[in-house]
C-alpha positions as CSV (number, residue, x, y, z in Angstrom):
1,M,104.7,101.8,85.7
2,A,104.9,98.2,84.4
3,A,104.9,96.8,87.9
4,A,102.2,99.1,89.3
5,E,99.5,97.4,91.4
6,T,96.2,98.4,90.0
7,G,92.5,98.4,90.8
8,D,89.4,100.2,89.7
9,D,89.9,103.9,90.4
10,V,86.3,104.8,89.6
11,Y,85.4,102.8,92.7
12,G,88.4,104.2,94.6
13,E,90.1,100.8,94.6
14,D,93.3,101.5,92.7
15,P,96.1,101.3,95.4
16,T,98.7,103.2,93.3
17,V,96.3,106.1,92.6
18,I,95.4,106.2,96.3
19,Q,99.2,106.3,97.1
20,L,99.7,109.2,94.6
21,E,96.7,111.2,96.0
22,K,97.9,110.7,99.6
23,L,101.4,111.8,98.6
24,A,100.1,114.9,96.8
25,A,97.9,115.9,99.7
26,S,100.8,115.5,102.1
27,L,103.3,117.5,100.0
28,T,100.8,120.4,99.6
29,G,99.4,120.3,103.2
30,K,95.9,119.7,101.9
31,E,93.3,117.2,103.2
32,A,92.8,115.4,99.9
33,A,93.8,115.1,96.3
34,L,92.3,113.8,93.1
35,F,94.2,112.3,90.1
36,V,92.9,113.7,86.8
37,S,93.8,113.3,83.2
38,S,95.1,116.9,82.5
39,G,95.6,120.3,84.0
40,T,92.6,121.6,82.0
41,Q,90.4,119.0,83.7
42,G,91.8,119.8,87.1
43,N,91.1,123.5,86.7
44,L,87.6,122.7,85.3
45,L,86.8,120.5,88.3
46,A,87.9,123.3,90.6
47,L,85.6,125.8,88.9
48,L,82.7,123.4,89.0
49,S,83.3,122.5,92.7
50,H,83.7,126.1,93.9
51,C,80.9,127.7,91.8
52,E,77.2,127.1,90.9
53,R,75.5,128.1,87.7
54,G,75.2,131.9,87.4
55,D,78.3,132.4,89.6
56,E,81.5,134.2,88.4
57,Y,85.2,133.6,88.7
58,I,87.9,136.3,88.3
59,A,91.1,135.4,86.4
60,G,93.9,137.0,84.4
61,N,93.0,137.9,80.8
62,D,95.9,135.7,79.7
63,A,95.4,133.0,82.3
64,H,95.1,129.4,81.2
65,T,91.9,129.0,83.1
66,Y,90.3,131.8,81.1
67,R,92.0,131.8,77.7
68,F,93.3,128.3,76.9
69,E,90.7,125.9,78.3
70,A,88.0,126.1,75.7
71,G,85.6,128.1,77.9
72,G,84.8,124.9,79.9
73,G,83.6,126.7,83.0
74,A,81.1,128.7,81.0
75,V,80.0,125.9,78.7
76,L,79.8,123.1,81.2
77,G,79.1,124.9,84.4
78,G,77.3,128.1,83.5
79,I,80.1,130.0,85.3
80,Q,80.9,133.5,84.0
81,P,84.5,134.5,83.7
82,Q,85.6,138.0,84.6
83,P,89.1,138.6,83.1
84,I,91.4,141.4,84.3
85,P,95.0,142.1,83.3
86,F,98.0,140.6,84.9
87,N,100.6,143.2,86.0
88,E,104.3,142.9,85.0
89,R,104.9,140.5,87.9
90,G,102.1,138.1,86.9
91,E,99.9,139.3,89.7
92,L,96.2,140.3,89.7
93,E,96.4,143.6,91.5
94,I,94.2,143.7,94.6
95,E,92.5,146.9,93.7
96,A,91.8,145.6,90.2
97,I,90.1,142.5,91.7
98,R,88.1,144.7,94.1
99,Q,86.8,146.9,91.2
100,V,85.2,143.9,89.3
101,I,83.6,142.2,92.2
102,K,79.9,142.4,91.6
103,P,77.5,143.9,94.2
104,D,74.9,141.6,95.8
105,D,72.2,142.5,93.2
106,Y,70.2,140.2,91.1
107,H,71.3,142.0,88.0
108,F,74.7,140.5,88.3
109,A,76.4,137.2,88.4
110,K,77.6,136.3,91.9
111,T,81.4,136.7,92.3
112,K,82.5,133.5,93.9
113,L,86.1,132.7,93.1
114,V,89.4,134.2,92.2
115,C,92.0,132.2,90.2
116,L,95.7,132.9,90.2
117,E,98.4,131.2,88.2
118,N,101.9,130.3,89.4
119,T,104.1,130.5,87.5
120,T,102.7,132.6,84.6
121,A,105.1,133.1,81.7
122,G,107.8,131.9,84.0
123,K,107.1,134.6,86.6
124,V,106.9,133.6,90.3
125,L,104.3,135.1,92.6
126,A,106.0,136.6,95.8
127,L,104.9,135.1,99.1
128,D,104.1,138.6,100.5
129,Y,101.7,139.1,97.6
130,L,100.1,135.7,98.1
131,S,99.5,136.5,101.8
132,E,97.9,139.9,100.9
133,F,95.8,138.3,98.2
134,S,94.6,135.5,100.5
135,D,93.6,137.8,103.3
136,F,91.7,140.0,100.9
137,A,89.8,137.2,99.3
138,R,89.0,135.5,102.6
139,S,87.7,138.8,104.0
140,L,85.1,138.9,101.2
141,G,84.2,135.3,101.3
142,L,85.8,134.5,97.9
143,G,87.2,131.1,97.1
144,R,90.9,131.0,96.1
145,H,92.1,128.6,93.4
146,L,95.6,128.4,92.0
147,D,96.4,127.0,88.6
148,G,99.7,125.6,89.9
149,A,100.7,123.7,86.7
150,R,104.3,124.8,87.4
151,V,104.0,125.5,91.1
152,F,107.0,123.4,91.9
153,N,109.1,125.7,89.6
154,A,107.9,128.5,91.9
155,S,108.7,126.7,95.1
156,V,112.2,125.7,93.8
157,Q,112.9,129.2,92.7
158,L,111.8,130.7,96.0
159,G,113.7,128.0,98.0
160,V,110.6,127.1,100.0
161,D,108.4,124.1,100.5
162,V,105.4,124.1,98.2
163,K,103.2,124.2,101.3
164,E,104.3,127.8,101.7
165,I,102.5,128.6,98.5
166,S,99.5,126.2,98.8
167,Q,98.5,127.5,102.2
168,Y,97.1,130.6,100.6
169,F,94.6,128.7,98.4
170,D,91.5,126.5,98.9
171,S,92.4,124.4,95.9
172,M,95.3,124.0,93.6
173,S,96.0,122.1,90.4
174,I,99.4,120.5,89.8
175,C,100.6,119.3,86.4
176,L,102.7,116.1,86.5
177,S,103.6,116.2,82.8
178,K,105.4,119.5,82.5
179,G,108.6,120.1,84.4
180,L,107.9,117.0,86.6
181,A,108.2,115.0,83.4
182,A,105.5,112.3,83.9
183,P,104.0,111.2,80.6
184,V,100.4,112.2,81.5
185,G,98.2,113.5,84.4
186,S,97.6,116.2,86.9
187,L,96.3,116.6,90.4
188,L,93.7,118.7,92.1
189,V,94.3,119.2,95.9
190,G,92.0,120.8,98.5
191,S,89.6,120.0,101.3
192,N,87.9,116.7,101.7
193,E,84.6,118.4,100.9
194,L,85.9,120.0,97.7
195,I,87.6,116.9,96.4
196,L,84.5,114.9,97.0
197,K,82.6,117.3,94.8
198,A,85.4,117.2,92.2
199,R,85.4,113.4,92.2
200,R,81.7,113.5,91.2
201,W,82.3,116.1,88.5
202,R,85.3,114.1,87.2
203,K,83.0,111.2,86.6
204,M,80.4,113.4,84.9
205,V,82.9,114.9,82.4
206,G,84.3,111.5,81.5
207,G,87.4,111.6,83.6
208,G,86.8,108.4,85.6
209,M,89.6,105.9,84.8
210,R,89.8,102.3,85.6
211,Q,93.3,100.7,86.1
212,A,94.9,104.1,86.3
213,G,97.7,103.0,88.6
214,I,99.9,102.5,85.6
215,L,99.8,106.3,85.1
216,A,99.8,107.1,88.8
217,A,103.0,105.2,89.3
218,A,104.7,107.7,86.9
219,G,103.2,110.6,89.0
220,I,104.6,109.1,92.2
221,Y,108.1,108.8,90.6
222,A,107.8,112.4,89.4
223,L,106.9,113.8,92.8
224,E,109.6,111.8,94.5
225,H,112.5,112.4,92.1
226,N,111.9,115.3,89.8
227,I,111.1,118.3,92.0
228,N,114.6,119.4,93.0
229,R,115.9,118.8,89.4
230,L,113.7,121.7,88.2
231,A,116.6,124.0,89.3
232,E,118.6,122.5,86.4
233,D,115.9,123.7,84.0
234,H,116.1,127.2,85.5
235,R,119.9,127.2,85.1
236,H,119.5,126.2,81.4
237,A,117.1,129.0,80.8
238,S,119.4,131.5,82.4
239,E,122.4,130.3,80.4
240,L,120.5,130.4,77.1
241,A,119.1,133.8,77.8
242,K,122.4,135.3,78.7
243,A,123.9,134.0,75.5
244,L,121.1,135.3,73.3
245,A,121.2,138.7,75.0
246,Q,124.7,139.1,73.5
247,L,123.5,138.6,69.9
248,S,122.5,141.8,68.1
249,S,119.6,140.2,66.2
250,F,118.0,138.7,69.2
251,K,115.7,140.4,71.7
252,L,114.2,139.0,74.9
253,L,111.0,140.2,76.6
254,S,112.8,139.8,79.9
255,M,115.4,137.7,81.5
256,P,114.1,134.4,82.8
257,I,113.1,133.8,86.4
258,T,112.4,130.1,86.1
259,N,112.5,127.8,83.1
260,M,111.1,129.9,80.2
261,V,113.1,132.0,77.7
262,L,110.7,134.5,76.0
263,L,111.8,135.9,72.7
264,D,110.6,139.2,71.3
265,L,111.4,139.0,67.6
266,E,109.6,140.4,64.6
267,A,107.3,137.7,63.1
268,G,109.2,137.4,59.9
269,R,112.5,137.1,61.6
270,F,111.2,134.5,64.0
271,K,109.9,132.5,61.0
272,S,113.4,132.6,59.5
273,L,114.9,131.5,62.8
274,Q,112.4,128.6,63.0
275,Q,113.2,127.4,59.6
276,Y,117.0,127.7,60.2
277,L,116.7,125.7,63.4
278,A,114.4,123.1,61.8
279,D,117.0,122.7,59.0
280,N,119.5,121.9,61.7
281,G,117.4,119.4,63.6
282,V,115.8,121.7,66.3
283,K,112.0,122.1,66.2
284,T,110.3,125.1,67.8
285,S,106.7,126.2,67.9
286,T,106.5,129.7,69.4
287,Q,108.7,132.4,70.9
288,R,108.3,130.8,74.3
289,W,111.2,128.3,74.8
290,V,110.6,126.1,77.8
291,M,113.3,124.1,79.4
292,H,112.5,120.6,80.7
293,R,114.0,117.3,81.7
294,D,114.7,116.2,78.2
295,V,116.7,119.3,77.3
296,S,120.3,118.6,78.3
297,S,123.3,120.9,78.8
298,A,124.6,119.6,75.5
299,N,121.3,120.6,73.8
300,I,121.6,124.1,75.3
301,D,125.2,124.4,73.9
302,Q,123.9,123.2,70.5
303,L,121.1,125.8,70.5
304,I,123.3,128.6,71.5
305,E,125.8,127.8,68.7
306,L,123.0,127.6,66.2
307,C,121.6,131.0,67.3
308,R,125.1,132.5,67.0
309,N,125.4,131.1,63.5
310,F,121.9,132.5,62.6
311,D,122.9,135.9,64.1
312,Q,126.0,136.0,61.8
313,R,124.3,134.8,58.7
314,F,121.0,136.7,58.8
C-alpha cells in the first residue's frame, strides 16, 4: 500500500485502481468493475443502475440489501423493495418470486430486479438453483444482482471458480474487507454499460475518491493471496461447532457450511456467556461468530476451552 502508484480516480487516472478493477472483472468474467468504499455502496449503485424511480426490486426479508442498508434504494432512488422470505437453504423460491412480480398495470411499481445473497448466514447457494433462478429471471426480463459480499466463501466451499457463480448475474458486489481481509473497500462488477452508470452514481452519492490506489493495492493483494485461505476459516468454524455441539448448555442453529457458527442460546444465557468471555479477553457482539484471517487455530483452541469452562461452571 505504501508503495502504490496513485492518480486521480475520479478522472479514472489512478493506475492501481485501474489494475484492481481489471483484475476483478477478469476473475468474475465480467466486462468491467468499479472500486467502491463499501458493500453497502456497491449494492446501492447496483440498485440505482438497474432501476428507475418507481421501479421495484425483490430481495429476501433478511437480506442485507433490504434490511441492513438504511433503505438507500428507496430513499435515494425511489426504488420500492419487495421482501420475501428466504427458505432454509438461503434461497428465494422461484414460485415465491413469481407471486410478487407486479402485473404491467399503472397501479403498481414496475418489478425490475431480483437480488440474491451468497453466502447468507453462511449458507451457499447451489449451482443448480442459480441456473434455474437465472433462466426464470431472464425469461421475464428481470435484472439479476448478487450481493456477493462473501461470494468467494461460496466458490471455495463449492470447489469452483467464482465465474461459475457470477455467470448467473448481471451484476455482483464483492466485499474486500470481510474474509478477504483488506482494510477497506468493495467492488461492483457487471457490463460496461452498467458500470458506466454506476460510476456516475458513485460520484453523485459521494463515493468518488482521489488517490485511492493506496486502498486498491490492498484489494489487489487480497484477491491475489487471500481467496484460497478462506478454506482455513471454514475449517475453524467446523472445528468450533463440533466442539460446542458436545456441550450440554450450548445449542447451534445448524452446523456451519462456511465460516459462520450460529449459536441459538436463550438471551440471558448468551449475555452471561458474553460477560464470561469478555472477562477472559474474548469480545463478542452477537450469536453469529464469524471466522476470518485474524482468528488463528490457537484462538479457536482458546475459545473452545473457555466455552467448556463456561459449560461446567454455569
